[in-house]
C-alpha positions in Angstrom: 125.6 116.0 113.7 127.6 114.6 116.7 126.1 112.5 119.5 127.7 112.1 122.9 126.8 109.2 125.0 127.9 109.2 128.7 128.2 106.7 131.5 128.0 103.5 128.8 128.1 100.4 131.2 131.4 98.9 131.0 130.0 95.4 129.7 128.6 97.1 126.7 131.7 99.3 126.0 133.8 96.2 126.2 131.6 94.3 123.9 131.5 97.3 121.4 135.3 97.5 121.5 135.7 93.6 121.1 133.4 93.5 118.0 135.1 96.6 116.5 138.4 94.8 117.1 137.2 91.6 115.5 136.1 93.4 112.3 139.0 95.8 112.1 136.9 98.8 112.6 136.6 101.8 114.8 134.4 101.7 117.8 132.6 104.7 116.5 131.8 102.8 113.3 130.3 99.9 115.2 128.4 102.2 117.6 127.1 103.8 114.4 126.0 100.4 112.8 124.5 99.2 116.2 122.3 102.8 116.3 121.3 102.4 112.6 120.1 98.6 113.2 118.5 99.4 116.3 116.2 102.2 114.8 115.1 100.0 112.0 111.6 98.0 112.1 112.2 94.6 113.7 112.2 92.5 110.5 114.6 94.7 108.7 116.9 95.0 111.8 117.1 91.0 111.9 117.9 91.0 108.2 120.6 93.5 108.7 121.9 91.7 111.8 122.0 88.3 109.9 123.9 90.0 107.0 126.4 91.5 109.4 127.3 88.2 110.9 127.0 85.9 108.2 130.0 84.5 106.1 130.1 87.0 102.9 129.9 83.7 100.9 126.6 83.0 102.4 123.4 84.4 100.5 121.5 85.3 103.6 118.4 86.3 101.5 118.4 82.9 99.6 118.7 81.0 102.9 115.7 83.1 104.5 113.8 82.1 101.3 114.5 78.5 101.7 113.5 78.5 105.4 110.2 80.3 104.5 109.3 77.9 101.7 110.0 74.8 103.9 107.9 76.5 106.7 105.0 77.5 104.4 105.1 74.1 102.8 103.9 72.2 106.2 
């Protein structure tokens, strides 16, 4: 299915284009990722976002586990 979005505010489109350029991806791929993340439950979308911006060498889930363990030990 195709989706057409009209009248995207310039700052949003500029940010989407910049993000696509930084990642070497198409604007369409970035928009689809943003939509996919946006419709997920909050906790899931946060994890997806962290994974998307984190250095691939960093284990985001292990980091989150360490944060939770430290928090819960208080």
